[in-house]
Every structure is written in structure tokens, then in C-alpha cells.
C-alpha positions in Angstrom: -45.4 -46.1 85.8 -45.9 -43.2 88.1 -42.4 -43.5 89.4 -41.0 -43.5 85.9 -42.9 -40.4 85.0 -41.6 -38.6 88.1 -38.1 -39.6 87.2 -38.4 -38.3 83.7 -39.8 -35.0 84.8 -37.0 -34.5 87.3 -34.4 -35.1 84.7 -35.9 -32.6 82.3 -35.8 -29.9 84.9 -32.3 -30.7 86.2 -30.0 -27.6 85.9 -27.0 -29.7 85.1 -28.5 -31.1 82.0 -29.8 -27.8 80.4 -27.9 -25.8 77.7 -27.4 -25.5 73.9 -28.1 -22.9 71.2 -30.7 -23.0 68.6 -29.4 -22.0 65.1 -32.1 -20.6 63.0 -32.3 -19.5 59.4 -32.7 -15.9 60.5 -29.4 -16.0 62.5 -27.5 -17.5 59.6 -28.9 -14.8 57.3 -28.0 -11.9 59.6 -24.5 -13.3 60.2 -23.9 -13.7 56.5 -25.1 -10.2 55.8 -22.8 -8.7 58.5 -19.7 -10.7 57.4 -20.2 -10.1 53.7 -21.0 -6.4 54.2 -17.9 -5.9 56.4 -15.7 -7.5 53.7 -17.2 -5.4 51.0 -16.8 -2.3 53.2 -13.2 -3.0 54.0 -12.5 -3.6 50.3 -14.1 -0.2 49.5 -12.0 1.5 52.2 -8.9 -0.2 50.8 -9.6 1.0 47.3 -10.4 4.5 48.4 -7.1 4.7 50.4 -5.2 3.3 47.5 -6.7 5.8 45.1 -5.9 8.6 47.6 -2.3 7.5 47.9 -1.9 7.2 44.2 -3.4 10.7 43.7 -0.9 12.1 46.2 2.0 10.4 44.5 0.9 11.7 41.1 1.1 15.2 42.5 4.4 14.8 44.3 7.5 16.6 43.0 10.7 15.2 44.3 14.1 16.7 43.4 16.9 14.3 42.5 20.5 14.9 41.7 22.5 13.4 38.9 23.2 10.3 40.9 19.5 9.7 41.6 19.8 10.8 45.2 16.6 12.3 46.4 17.1 15.8 47.9 13.5 16.2 49.1 10.0 17.0 48.1 9.4 20.4 46.6 8.0 22.8 49.2 7.4 25.7 46.8 9.1 27.6 44.0 10.8 31.0 44.1 10.2 34.0 41.9 12.3 32.3 39.1 10.3 29.0 39.3 13.3 27.3 40.9 12.0 24.5 43.1 12.8 24.9 46.8 13.1 22.2 49.3 13.1 22.2 53.1 16.4 21.2 54.7 16.1 19.8 58.2 19.2 20.6 60.2 19.6 17.9 62.8 23.2 18.6 63.6 22.3 20.5 66.8 20.0 18.2 68.8 17.5 18.4 70.2 16.7 21.5 68.1 15.7 20.8 64.5 15.7 24.0 62.3 14.5 24.3 58.7 16.0 26.2 55.8 14.5 26.8 52.4 17.0 26.0 49.7 16.5 26.8 46.0 17.7 24.1 43.5 19.3 25.2 40.3 21.8 23.4 38.0 24.4 26.2 38.4 24.1 26.7 42.2 21.9 26.5 45.2 20.2 29.6 46.4 18.6 31.2 49.5 16.9 34.5 50.4 19.6 35.5 52.8 23.0 36.8 51.5 26.4 36.3 53.2 28.7 39.3 53.8 32.5 39.5 53.6 35.2 42.0 54.4 36.9 41.3 51.1 36.0 42.2 47.5 35.8 38.6 46.3 33.6 36.9 48.9 36.4 35.1 50.6 37.4 34.8 54.2 35.0 34.8 57.2 31.3 34.9 56.2 28.8 36.8 58.3 25.1 37.2 58.0 22.4 39.4 59.4 20.1 38.6 62.3 16.7 37.3 61.6 14.2 39.7 60.0 16.7 42.6 60.2 14.8 44.7 57.8 15.8 48.0 59.4 19.4 47.7 58.2 19.4 46.0 54.8 16.0 46.4 53.1 17.2 46.3 49.4 16.2 43.2 47.4 18.2 41.6 44.6 17.0 44.3 42.1 18.1 47.1 44.4 14.7 48.2 45.3 14.4 49.8 48.8 12.2 48.2 51.4 11.9 44.9 49.5 14.1 43.2 52.0 16.8 40.5 52.3 14.7 39.4 55.2 13.7 36.0 56.4 10.6 35.7 58.7 10.8 31.9 58.4 14.0 31.9 60.5 12.7 34.5 62.9 9.5 32.5 63.6 11.5 29.4 64.3 13.6 31.2 66.9 16.7 29.4 65.8 19.6 30.0 63.5 19.5 32.0 60.3 20.6 30.0 57.2 22.1 31.3 54.0 23.8 29.9 50.9 27.4 31.0 50.3 30.4 29.9 48.1 31.7 26.4 48.5 34.8 24.6 47.4 36.1 25.3 43.9 35.6 21.7 42.8 32.0 21.5 44.2 28.8 22.9 42.9 28.6 26.6 44.0 26.5 27.0 47.1 27.3 25.6 50.6 24.8 25.9 53.4 25.8 28.2 56.3 24.1 29.1 59.6 24.5 31.9 62.0 26.3 31.4 65.3 26.1 33.3 68.7 29.6 34.7 68.0 30.0 38.3 66.8 31.3 38.9 63.3 35.0 39.6 63.3 34.6 42.7 61.2 32.2 45.7 61.5 29.5 46.7 59.2 31.7 49.5 57.8 34.2 46.8 56.7 31.8 45.0 54.4 33.1 45.0 50.8 31.1 42.2 49.1 28.2 39.8 49.6 27.2 36.5 48.1 23.6 36.9 47.1 22.7 33.5 45.5 19.1 34.5 44.7 20.3 36.5 41.7 20.0 35.1 38.2 23.3 35.9 36.5 26.0 34.1 34.7 28.9 33.1 36.9 29.2 33.4 40.6 26.8 35.7 42.4 29.4 37.6 44.3 28.9 41.4 44.1 30.6 44.4 45.5 28.6 45.8 48.3 29.0 48.4 51.1 26.7 49.6 53.8 25.4 53.1 52.9 25.9 56.1 55.2 22.2 56.5 55.8 22.2 53.1 57.4 24.1 54.5 60.3 21.6 56.9 61.9 22.8 59.3 64.7 22.2 58.2 68.3 19.6 60.1 70.2 21.3 62.1 73.0 18.2 63.8 74.5 18.6 61.7 77.7 22.4 61.6 77.8 22.6 64.2 80.6 21.2 62.8 83.8 19.0 65.1 85.8 19.0 63.0 88.9 15.2 62.6 88.7 13.9 59.1 87.8 11.8 58.7 84.7 12.0 62.4 83.9 13.5 61.8 80.5 11.1 59.9 78.1 12.9 57.6 75.7 12.2 58.3 72.0 9.7 55.8 70.4 11.2 53.0 68.4 14.6 53.1 70.2 16.6 50.9 72.6 18.8 52.2 75.4 22.5 51.6 75.0 23.4 51.2 78.7 25.3 48.0 78.2 27.8 49.8 76.0 27.9 53.0 78.0 28.8 51.1 81.1 32.0 49.9 79.5 33.2 53.5 79.0 32.0 55.2 82.2 35.6 55.3 83.6 37.2 57.1 80.7 34.2 59.4 80.3 34.2 60.4 83.9 37.9 61.1 83.7 37.5 63.3 80.6 34.5 65.1 82.1 36.6 66.0 85.2 39.5 67.2 83.1 37.1 69.4 81.0 35.5 70.8 84.1 38.9 71.5 85.6 40.0 73.3 82.4 36.9 75.5 82.1 36.5 76.2 85.8 40.2 77.3 86.1 39.4 80.3 84.0 39.1 83.7 85.6 35.4 83.8 84.8 34.8 81.1 87.4 37.2 82.3 90.1 36.3 86.0 89.9 32.6 86.0 88.9 31.7 82.7 90.4 30.2 81.5 87.2 31.4 77.8 86.9 30.2 74.7 85.1 28.3 72.5 87.5 28.9 68.8 87.9 27.4 66.6 85.3 26.3 62.9 85.4 26.0 60.6 82.5 22.5 59.3 81.7 21.9 57.1 78.7 21.4 57.4 74.9 19.3 55.5 72.5 19.6 53.9 69.1 16.8 52.8 66.7 15.6 49.2 67.1 17.8 46.9 65.1 21.0 49.0 65.6 23.4 49.6 68.3 25.9 52.3 69.3 28.9 52.4 67.0 32.1 51.8 69.0 35.2 53.4 67.6 38.3 55.2 68.9 36.4 58.5 69.3 33.4 57.2 71.3 34.6 58.7 74.6 35.3 62.2 73.3 32.1 62.2 71.3 30.2 61.2 74.5 31.7 64.0 76.5 31.2 66.6 73.9 27.5 65.6 73.5 27.2 65.6 77.3 28.3 69.2 77.6 26.2 70.1 74.5 23.1 68.9 76.4 24.3 70.9 79.5 24.6 74.1 77.5 21.1 73.5 75.9 19.4 73.0 79.3 21.3 75.3 81.7 22.0 79.0 81.6 25.8 79.2 82.0 26.1 82.9 81.2 29.5 84.2 80.2 31.1 80.8 80.6 28.9 79.1 77.9 31.0 80.2 74.9 34.2 79.2 76.7 32.8 75.7 77.3 31.7 75.4 73.7 35.1 76.4 72.5 36.7 73.7 74.7 34.3 70.9 73.8 34.3 71.7 70.1 37.9 70.3 70.1 36.7 66.9 71.1 36.4 64.7 68.0 34.0 61.9 67.1 30.3 61.3 66.3 27.7 59.2 68.0 26.2 56.9 65.4 24.2 53.7 65.5 25.0 50.9 63.1 23.7 47.5 62.2 27.0 45.7 62.8 25.7 44.4 66.0 23.2 42.4 63.9 26.0 40.6 62.1 26.7 37.1 63.2 29.7 34.9 62.3 28.5 32.1 60.0 29.6 28.5 60.1 29.3 25.6 57.7 26.4 23.2 58.3 27.8 19.7 58.4 26.6 16.8 56.4 24.6 14.1 58.2 26.8 11.4 56.6 30.2 13.1 57.2 30.6 15.9 59.7 33.7 17.2 57.9 31.7 17.9 54.7 29.1 20.5 54.1 25.5 19.5 54.0 25.3 20.2 50.2 28.8 19.2 49.2 28.0 15.7 47.9 25.2 16.7 45.5 25.9 16.8 41.8 24.1 18.6 38.9 22.1 18.3 36.7 19.1 18.1 39.0 15.7 16.8 37.9 12.2 16.4 39.2 11.2 12.7 39.6 8.6 11.9 37.0 5.9 9.2 37.1 7.9 7.0 34.8 8.2 6.5 31.0 9.3 3.0 30.0 10.7 -0.3 31.2 9.6 -1.8 34.5 8.8 1.6 36.0 5.3 1.8 37.5 3.2 4.5 35.9 1.2 6.7 38.3 -2.2 7.2 36.8 -5.2 9.1 38.1 -7.8 7.0 40.0 -10.4 7.0 37.3 -8.0 6.3 34.5 -6.3 8.6 32.0 -8.3 10.1 29.2 -11.8 10.0 30.7 
């Protein structure tokens, strides 16, 4: 009997035979509460997400064309309540630029106009650089300082986009973008512009020329070099035109030498020893947003202005009126213009067919996608039900 008792006790304490889990009523209750609570919570989260999604859908405004093709979600509306969408230009990877396009039944529209050297908005289109408010600050009503200016394009650091005329058979308004290439015509040659933002019957092509006051004179206070560095202070709000002057230094130096030779050959110089000293070209400045106007009289205008600065800063005595008489014969004016801000525009290709314009395949009339009205269309209702 004692041996059996020892055997049983040893078996009870044997590690190999211990184990198991005691399921109690409390454990079953806690587990049931956790599982059921989790299911209820997930269902509540699902319902909340569904209601949020449906609320978003009920507020969405999507523009569709006559063929039911979705153009995009309405980003905002312009001053005429025309819906505008964001167009994502992915034709120049990896850069993706955005353009705001107004949707109307008669044409597409944009803030930026396109400029042409013809009177009927045909030929090569050009547009202004981003935020070029210093050169064309008139809005569609003709008010000054209202601006055909796009800060959206400037902040993106990419191309400037504008709507211009398209093919005769298509809806007026093709999408164009600026290129690094310079416009083939100057600002003085502009005769018309396509300003799609206007609300008028017919095509929005209007006669347009750059006004004379948009070509301010160049600042020549630093044109005469004194040979001392940093002695001449640039006028505020201006940019040096050294890159342009460098291209004309050869002809300018030749004309300066010829002018000096003509004046110093007079008896005043040989008999009295009053001669015109050697001069050196410094630089000149144009207002920010403009550049020096290059034309056929730029060299002569530079030389005349150079000697005008010399006469204003140096006492030439008896030879001064002779120098003035000679230099007054040199034609030309030094003006700054905005034509350097004109870029050649190109058509933005369609994502489906690179030979078509991005807006070429769209057909009017356009409409905003509504929640639905009949048939098997799903009505979008507010989360709490309509009418409460």
C-alpha cells in the first residue's frame, strides 16, 4: 500500500504529464464581449466611412462632354461661373505641370492670352513669361494693373499654358504651352491676341498692339565706364544688359574710334590741345521684366549716349559743342521692351494620340454630372436621408 501511494504521488508531480487550460465562465464572457464589441465597432467604422464617401460624392462636380467622357472634377469657377478643371500635362516626363482650363459650350478658356503678328490670330502663337505683370497688366475689360498674369504657372516653375484657336472643325480652344524658344517676332510686331476669357459672341480674337509706354527708356547712367569698380550704383528695380552689350562691343568700339578720330582731327585739338579723351563702355540697365531693344540703330544709339555721358561728366571746354554736333547725327534710341518675355508656344499633345491637341477630341455641349434622375442610376443621398 505504501509503495502504491508513492507511485501515485510521483506520477502527479511528473513534469511530462502536467498541462491543460481551464476554461471558466469569466473567460468565455470576456472573449464574447471583445469579439462582439469588435464586430460592432468595425460595422460602425464601415458605416461612417460609407457615409463620408457618399457625402463626398454628393458634393462632387464632374464635367462631361457630349459623349459622356469625363473631363475632370471641377477645381473652381471663374468670374463668369464657368467651371474650371485642372489639366495634368504628362507629355514631358518626369515633370507634370497643371493648367486651369475653363469649360464653356462655345469654347475653352484660360487666363493667359496668345499673341500673333497677324490681325486675325493666325500663324505662330507666342505668350508671355510667367507673371509678366510689368509688360501687360491690362485685364479683359481694359483696366490697367488688373493683369493677364498667372502666378499658378510661376509657382510651378514650369511652362505657361494658354488657350488659343484650334482647327476650324473643332471646338474653339486648343491648349498651348510655352517653350524655351524665342518668339519669331518682336513685341512691336504684335497685331492681335486670342483672349479666350472674354465673354463675346464669336471668336475672341481682338486687335492688339503693345503701347509705347510699355517700352521704357534704358538707364544710361552707368554706360560710361570710369575704370573704378563699383563706383556706379545700379538703379533700383533694374537688370544689367551686359549679355546684349557684349554682342555689340566690336562695332561700338569701331564707331567710338571713328568719332574720336573725327573730333580730334579738328584744329581745336591740334592747336589748343583740347581733345576728347578715350572712353570705355560700361553697362546700361533696363527695368525688371524687360530687356534692351535690339534694332538696326542700337550701335549708333549706344555711341551717342556714351558721348552724352562723357559731356555730362567731363569738362571738354571748346570742343564740347563740336562733339555734340557730331554725335547728334547718330540715330537711334535706347529702349527696353518686353519682347524678351515672349515665348514661342506649341500645341500640347493628347495622351491618346500625340498628333492631336489635348482638347481636340472633346465635343460640346458639356454638362455637370448629376446624382441621377431615373432608371437604374444610383441616387446619391445625404447620410441622414433627404427631407429630415
